PyMOL CGO cylinders between C-alpha atoms (Angstrom):
from pymol import cmd
from pymol.cgo import CYLINDER

trace = [
    CYLINDER, 22.16, 48.42, 19.94, 18.51, 48.12, 20.57, 0.3, 1, 1, 1, 1, 1, 1,
    CYLINDER, 18.51, 48.12, 20.57, 16.95, 44.78, 19.79, 0.3, 1, 1, 1, 1, 1, 1,
    CYLINDER, 16.95, 44.78, 19.79, 13.31, 44.83, 19.07, 0.3, 1, 1, 1, 1, 1, 1,
    CYLINDER, 13.31, 44.83, 19.07, 11.50, 41.59, 20.35, 0.3, 1, 1, 1, 1, 1, 1,
    CYLINDER, 11.50, 41.59, 20.35, 9.73, 41.15, 16.86, 0.3, 1, 1, 1, 1, 1, 1,
    CYLINDER, 9.73, 41.15, 16.86, 13.01, 41.54, 15.05, 0.3, 1, 1, 1, 1, 1, 1,
    CYLINDER, 13.01, 41.54, 15.05, 13.99, 38.10, 13.52, 0.3, 1, 1, 1, 1, 1, 1,
    CYLINDER, 13.99, 38.10, 13.52, 16.99, 37.21, 11.31, 0.3, 1, 1, 1, 1, 1, 1,
    CYLINDER, 16.99, 37.21, 11.31, 16.57, 36.94, 7.59, 0.3, 1, 1, 1, 1, 1, 1,
    CYLINDER, 16.57, 36.94, 7.59, 17.24, 33.21, 7.63, 0.3, 1, 1, 1, 1, 1, 1,
    CYLINDER, 17.24, 33.21, 7.63, 14.52, 32.47, 10.33, 0.3, 1, 1, 1, 1, 1, 1,
    CYLINDER, 14.52, 32.47, 10.33, 11.15, 31.65, 8.95, 0.3, 1, 1, 1, 1, 1, 1,
    CYLINDER, 11.15, 31.65, 8.95, 8.41, 34.13, 9.81, 0.3, 1, 1, 1, 1, 1, 1,
    CYLINDER, 8.41, 34.13, 9.81, 5.76, 33.14, 12.20, 0.3, 1, 1, 1, 1, 1, 1,
    CYLINDER, 5.76, 33.14, 12.20, 3.05, 32.96, 9.46, 0.3, 1, 1, 1, 1, 1, 1,
    CYLINDER, 3.05, 32.96, 9.46, 5.35, 31.29, 6.84, 0.3, 1, 1, 1, 1, 1, 1,
    CYLINDER, 5.35, 31.29, 6.84, 5.19, 27.51, 7.33, 0.3, 1, 1, 1, 1, 1, 1,
    CYLINDER, 5.19, 27.51, 7.33, 6.86, 26.78, 3.91, 0.3, 1, 1, 1, 1, 1, 1,
    CYLINDER, 6.86, 26.78, 3.91, 4.47, 23.91, 3.43, 0.3, 1, 1, 1, 1, 1, 1,
    CYLINDER, 4.47, 23.91, 3.43, 2.99, 23.75, 0.00, 0.3, 1, 1, 1, 1, 1, 1,
    CYLINDER, 2.99, 23.75, 0.00, 1.79, 20.44, -1.61, 0.3, 1, 1, 1, 1, 1, 1,
    CYLINDER, 1.79, 20.44, -1.61, 3.62, 17.36, -0.33, 0.3, 1, 1, 1, 1, 1, 1,
    CYLINDER, 3.62, 17.36, -0.33, 6.00, 18.14, 2.53, 0.3, 1, 1, 1, 1, 1, 1,
    CYLINDER, 6.00, 18.14, 2.53, 8.89, 16.06, 4.03, 0.3, 1, 1, 1, 1, 1, 1,
    CYLINDER, 8.89, 16.06, 4.03, 10.20, 17.64, 7.33, 0.3, 1, 1, 1, 1, 1, 1,
    CYLINDER, 10.20, 17.64, 7.33, 13.66, 16.35, 6.60, 0.3, 1, 1, 1, 1, 1, 1,
    CYLINDER, 13.66, 16.35, 6.60, 14.11, 18.55, 3.61, 0.3, 1, 1, 1, 1, 1, 1,
    CYLINDER, 14.11, 18.55, 3.61, 12.58, 21.78, 5.14, 0.3, 1, 1, 1, 1, 1, 1,
    CYLINDER, 12.58, 21.78, 5.14, 16.07, 23.49, 5.51, 0.3, 1, 1, 1, 1, 1, 1,
    CYLINDER, 16.07, 23.49, 5.51, 17.14, 22.61, 2.15, 0.3, 1, 1, 1, 1, 1, 1,
    CYLINDER, 17.14, 22.61, 2.15, 13.77, 23.80, 0.62, 0.3, 1, 1, 1, 1, 1, 1,
    CYLINDER, 13.77, 23.80, 0.62, 13.97, 27.09, 2.52, 0.3, 1, 1, 1, 1, 1, 1,
    CYLINDER, 13.97, 27.09, 2.52, 17.64, 27.75, 1.52, 0.3, 1, 1, 1, 1, 1, 1,
    CYLINDER, 17.64, 27.75, 1.52, 17.39, 26.77, -2.17, 0.3, 1, 1, 1, 1, 1, 1,
    CYLINDER, 17.39, 26.77, -2.17, 13.93, 28.28, -2.62, 0.3, 1, 1, 1, 1, 1, 1,
    CYLINDER, 13.93, 28.28, -2.62, 12.94, 25.79, -5.16, 0.3, 1, 1, 1, 1, 1, 1,
    CYLINDER, 12.94, 25.79, -5.16, 9.83, 24.46, -3.33, 0.3, 1, 1, 1, 1, 1, 1,
    CYLINDER, 9.83, 24.46, -3.33, 9.12, 20.82, -2.77, 0.3, 1, 1, 1, 1, 1, 1,
    CYLINDER, 9.12, 20.82, -2.77, 11.44, 18.18, -4.45, 0.3, 1, 1, 1, 1, 1, 1,
    CYLINDER, 11.44, 18.18, -4.45, 10.17, 17.06, -7.79, 0.3, 1, 1, 1, 1, 1, 1,
    CYLINDER, 10.17, 17.06, -7.79, 10.27, 13.55, -9.25, 0.3, 1, 1, 1, 1, 1, 1,
    CYLINDER, 10.27, 13.55, -9.25, 13.34, 12.95, -11.55, 0.3, 1, 1, 1, 1, 1, 1,
    CYLINDER, 13.34, 12.95, -11.55, 12.54, 11.83, -15.08, 0.3, 1, 1, 1, 1, 1, 1,
    CYLINDER, 12.54, 11.83, -15.08, 15.66, 9.72, -15.79, 0.3, 1, 1, 1, 1, 1, 1,
    CYLINDER, 15.66, 9.72, -15.79, 15.11, 9.78, -19.67, 0.3, 1, 1, 1, 1, 1, 1,
    CYLINDER, 15.11, 9.78, -19.67, 15.58, 13.60, -19.68, 0.3, 1, 1, 1, 1, 1, 1,
    CYLINDER, 15.58, 13.60, -19.68, 19.16, 13.35, -18.11, 0.3, 1, 1, 1, 1, 1, 1,
    CYLINDER, 19.16, 13.35, -18.11, 22.18, 13.88, -20.25, 0.3, 1, 1, 1, 1, 1, 1,
    CYLINDER, 22.18, 13.88, -20.25, 23.45, 10.71, -21.88, 0.3, 1, 1, 1, 1, 1, 1,
    CYLINDER, 23.45, 10.71, -21.88, 26.77, 10.74, -19.97, 0.3, 1, 1, 1, 1, 1, 1,
    CYLINDER, 26.77, 10.74, -19.97, 25.09, 10.81, -16.57, 0.3, 1, 1, 1, 1, 1, 1,
    CYLINDER, 25.09, 10.81, -16.57, 22.68, 7.92, -17.61, 0.3, 1, 1, 1, 1, 1, 1,
    CYLINDER, 22.68, 7.92, -17.61, 25.81, 5.87, -18.77, 0.3, 1, 1, 1, 1, 1, 1,
    CYLINDER, 25.81, 5.87, -18.77, 27.58, 6.47, -15.50, 0.3, 1, 1, 1, 1, 1, 1,
    CYLINDER, 27.58, 6.47, -15.50, 24.37, 5.41, -13.67, 0.3, 1, 1, 1, 1, 1, 1,
    CYLINDER, 24.37, 5.41, -13.67, 24.05, 2.25, -15.69, 0.3, 1, 1, 1, 1, 1, 1,
    CYLINDER, 24.05, 2.25, -15.69, 27.75, 1.32, -15.10, 0.3, 1, 1, 1, 1, 1, 1,
    CYLINDER, 27.75, 1.32, -15.10, 27.36, 1.89, -11.44, 0.3, 1, 1, 1, 1, 1, 1,
    CYLINDER, 27.36, 1.89, -11.44, 24.21, -0.12, -11.23, 0.3, 1, 1, 1, 1, 1, 1,
    CYLINDER, 24.21, -0.12, -11.23, 25.85, -3.00, -13.33, 0.3, 1, 1, 1, 1, 1, 1,
    CYLINDER, 25.85, -3.00, -13.33, 28.92, -2.87, -11.06, 0.3, 1, 1, 1, 1, 1, 1,
    CYLINDER, 28.92, -2.87, -11.06, 26.75, -3.30, -8.00, 0.3, 1, 1, 1, 1, 1, 1,
    CYLINDER, 26.75, -3.30, -8.00, 24.79, -6.13, -9.50, 0.3, 1, 1, 1, 1, 1, 1,
    CYLINDER, 24.79, -6.13, -9.50, 28.14, -7.86, -10.51, 0.3, 1, 1, 1, 1, 1, 1,
    CYLINDER, 28.14, -7.86, -10.51, 29.63, -7.45, -7.05, 0.3, 1, 1, 1, 1, 1, 1,
    CYLINDER, 29.63, -7.45, -7.05, 26.41, -8.97, -5.44, 0.3, 1, 1, 1, 1, 1, 1,
    CYLINDER, 26.41, -8.97, -5.44, 26.49, -11.95, -7.98, 0.3, 1, 1, 1, 1, 1, 1,
    CYLINDER, 26.49, -11.95, -7.98, 30.24, -12.39, -7.27, 0.3, 1, 1, 1, 1, 1, 1,
    CYLINDER, 30.24, -12.39, -7.27, 29.66, -12.27, -3.43, 0.3, 1, 1, 1, 1, 1, 1,
    CYLINDER, 29.66, -12.27, -3.43, 26.74, -14.78, -3.68, 0.3, 1, 1, 1, 1, 1, 1,
    CYLINDER, 26.74, -14.78, -3.68, 28.74, -17.17, -6.02, 0.3, 1, 1, 1, 1, 1, 1,
    CYLINDER, 28.74, -17.17, -6.02, 31.71, -17.29, -3.69, 0.3, 1, 1, 1, 1, 1, 1,
    CYLINDER, 31.71, -17.29, -3.69, 29.73, -18.02, -0.55, 0.3, 1, 1, 1, 1, 1, 1,
    CYLINDER, 29.73, -18.02, -0.55, 28.39, -21.37, -2.04, 0.3, 1, 1, 1, 1, 1, 1,
    CYLINDER, 28.39, -21.37, -2.04, 31.75, -22.80, -2.86, 0.3, 1, 1, 1, 1, 1, 1,
]
cmd.load_cgo(trace, "trace")
């Protein structure tokens, strides 16, 4: 098997492809390259399905309730 020096694997970025368009976060470089979706976009919470929003609200309320409980037990 002859290996050419310029032959790269399909998952490796090419030398001239930086993958940087718009805002860029180096921590997400691999995920952006794998998914091919470009830069992460801001989530518009009102457009999520109602069930997901309800789960998020319940989770946030539970975190706040645990914080209030922890703070209230510390003072007695």
